[in-house]
N, C-alpha and C positions, 0 to 999 in steps of 0.2 A: 443192483437195486438201491434205492435212494432212501434218504432220511427226509420225512414228509411231515409237515404240521398241519393239522386239520381244526381250524378255528370256528367254533358254531357246530353243534351236534343236534340241530332240529330234525325235521322227517327227512330232508335231503343229505344235510351234513354226516349224518349218523351212517347212513347208507352208503354214501361215498367212502367214507372212512373204512368201512368193512370191505368195501372192494380193493382198497388201496392195499389193506392187510392181506386179502387173498392173493394179491398178484405179488406178494413176497417183499413189499418196501416195508422198512421201518418207520413207526408212527408213533407221534407224539400228538395228543388231543387236548383242545382247552374248549371250555363253554362257560359261559356267564353264570350259571346256575350249576354248581359243581356235580349235583346228582347224574345227569346223562353221561358225563366225560367219566365219572368214576363206575358207572354202568358198563359202558363199552368197554374201559380197561380192563374189567373184573371178567367180561364176556369173553374177551379176545386176549387174556394175558398171556396165553399159551404162545401166541404169535409175537409178544413183546410189545405192547401197546403200552404207552406211558402216559400219565396226566401232567399237565403242566399248570402252573399257577396262575399264569397270565400269559396274553400273547406274546409278551416281549421275550418271556422266559422259552415257550416253544419255538419262536423264531430263530433265538439265539443257537439252538439245537441243530436245526433243520436245513436243508438245501433248497427244499420246496416249501413254500407256505401259501396254503388256500384256506380263503375265507370264505364262510357260505353262512352269511347272517341276514337279518329280514330287510332293514333299510339303509337309507344313508346315515342316519344318526348312530346306528349300530355299527355300521361300517367305520365311521369316522373314529368311534372310540376304540376300535379293535385296532386300527392301523396308526392312528395319530396321537393317542393319547401319551402326553411326554413321559410320564412315568411308566405305564404298563403296556403302550401298543406295541404292535409286531415292528414297525420301521425302526424304533429305537434298539431292537434286538437283531435284526436281519443282517446276518454276514455278507461281505463282500462276496459276489459271485453266487450267492442265493437268488431265486427266482420268488418274487410274490406273484399270487394270482387272487382275485376277486372273482368268484362263480356267482355271485347274488345278481338279481336284477335291481339297479342302481340308476339315479339320475346320471345322464352324461355329464352334467355340469360336476358334480361330484367326483366321477369316475376321472374326469380330466384332472381335477385337483390331484387326486391320488397319483397319477402318472406324474405331473409336474412335482410333486412333493418327491416322489422317489428319485426323480432325475436330479432334483438339487442334491440328494443325499447319495447319489452315484449308485442307486439301486435299480434293480431289474423289476419292473411292474407289469403285469398283464391284466386286462380285464377280459375274463372268459366266461361269461354267461352261458348258459345250458338250455335246451331244449329236454323234456321230458321230466316226468314226474315220478313217484315213487317205485312203480314198477320197473321203469326203465333204470332208475339208479340201483336197484337191488340186482339186475340182470346186467349190468355193466353195458347200457344200450344207449347213455346219454350222448347227445350231439352237442358239441362246444362250438361257439363263436367266438373267435378271439380276436381283441384288439392291443396293437403293442407292435414292439420291434420284432422283425422275422427272428431275427437270432436268439430272442429271448423264447420265442414260441418252439424253434427247434429244439432248445435245451429241456423244455418243459414238455413237450408232446408224449414222450413215454410215459409220464405221469398221468396226463390227461387220458391216454388211451387205455390206462388201467381202470377207468371209469366210465369210459363211452366208447361208440362205434365209429363216431367220426370227429374230425378237428378241422375247423375251417377257420383260415385266416382271413378276416373281414376288412383288415387295413390297420391304421395308425390308431392313437389313445381314442378309446370310447367307440370304436368302431363295432366291436363285437356287442356292446350295450345297446347300440342303436337298432343293430340286427334283432337282436332279442326283443326288443320293444316292437318291431315289426311283427315278429312271431307271434307275440302275446295278443296284439290288437287283431291280427288275423284269427287267431283261436277264439279269443271272447266275442268276436263278431259272427263267426260262423256258429258258435255255439247258441248264441242268442237268437240269431236268425231260423235255426233248426227248432228251437223250442218254439218260436212263432209259428212255424209250418206245422209242428205236431198239432198244436193248439187250433189251427184252421181247419185240419183234417178231420180233428174229433168235431168241432162245431158243426162243420158240414155233413156229418153223417158218416165219414168214412172211418175205417178201421185204422187207426195211426199207425199200430205196427205193420200192417200190409202196405199203408201207405210209405213207410218208411224202409220197408223192405225193398220198394220199387227204387227209392232215391239212392239207397246203398248201393245199388246196382249199377249206379252210373258214374261218369267220370268225374262229376261234382264232390263226391263222397270221398274222401281219403280216410285213413286209418282212425285218425283222432275223431274226425266227424261220426264214424261209425260206431267208435267206441261210446261217444256222447248220446247218439241216438238210443243206443242200446240201454245205456244206464238211466236215461231219462224214462223209457218205457217201463225199466223194472223199478223205478223209483228209488234207486240207488244213488244215494247222494254223500256216501263216504268221502271225506275229503282228500284230493290229490292235490288239485290245485284250487284252494278255497277262494270263496267269492270275496272275502276280505283283501285277500292277495291279489286278485284279478283287479279290484278296485284301486288298489296302489298302483299298480303296473299301468294301469289304463291313465291314470293321472300322470304318471311319469310321462308317457307317450303324449299326451296332450300338453304339457308343458314344454317338451322338447319340440312339438311343432310350433308353437306360440315362438320359442326362442328363435326358431328358423323362419318365423314369419308365414308359418301356415295354421290354416285352422283346425286341420283334420277331422272333418265332420263325422266320418264313421266312427273314430275312436272316440269323439264327444258324446255321439248316441249311444254307444255300448257302455261308457262310463255312467251314463245317466241312469240306464237301465240296471247294472249292476250295484250302483248305490242305492237303488230303489230296492233290490233284493235286500241289501245289507240292513236298510232301515227297517225292513219287515222281519227282521232276526235270522236272517239266511246267511250272515256271513261265515260262518264255519262250515256250510255245507260246500260240497265241490261245486265248481262253476255250473255245473249243469242243473242246479237248483234253480237257476234263473227260469226254468220251465212253471214253477211254483207261481210266479206271477201273473201266470195266465189261468192257473187254478183258482187263485185269489179272485181275479176279475172275473172270472164265471159265477163264483159262489155269490 
């Protein structure tokens, strides 16, 4: 088993840390707000979880360092702060992994900075939300050197059911943005379809049961439809997070000379939902746009 540091104990990081402990890895945790780190360490003290005072301190102890924070700014502080950042403490031979959904430009800068320091770095964003994190069923898409992934794969497999090498630096991040654009667009389109069924006098639940039995409906879409019909909007992938990720995809498209009209349309819809106060709802809360319009 390995010594692993987890930097960031939000909804996903906390669950990922628990899976690592359950798999027998030694763990040190850090969180910007100390409460979650201390709570997790107290809950899992029997397994030896420790709390570090900074990313640098955590990295100095670990063979693998995993960051799971909200955005580029938080990631920049975690890795690059000259005094407390993890790169300043990372030991030769250790592997750093950022599992958040970030901008490709920022991720490339992290790869470049790690390379300049002689450090191993992977971008390893994931598909899945809180239930998959709890069950160890995440899917990782990884960018970076194959030999670094070979070293890190046992750690990733403690948290996920699949690990895919997407390519070089930022390749995992770009594939993750593809996944999130597809998810957000499908959920928004399903919300429109349910609204159309209701307005046309159909039973939305009956109509969706038919759609769910066709090849167009995968597990995520079936789950999203069931949640919309049940008016269950407890956050797993909140609207605010989807807005962030769609903005990252749009910007990546612009950098590549592409307009990505589907991603742009989805972003406008989710921004509209956020403006109506739905930012903390799960992304399925997009269906409320049609309820507001109807009223």
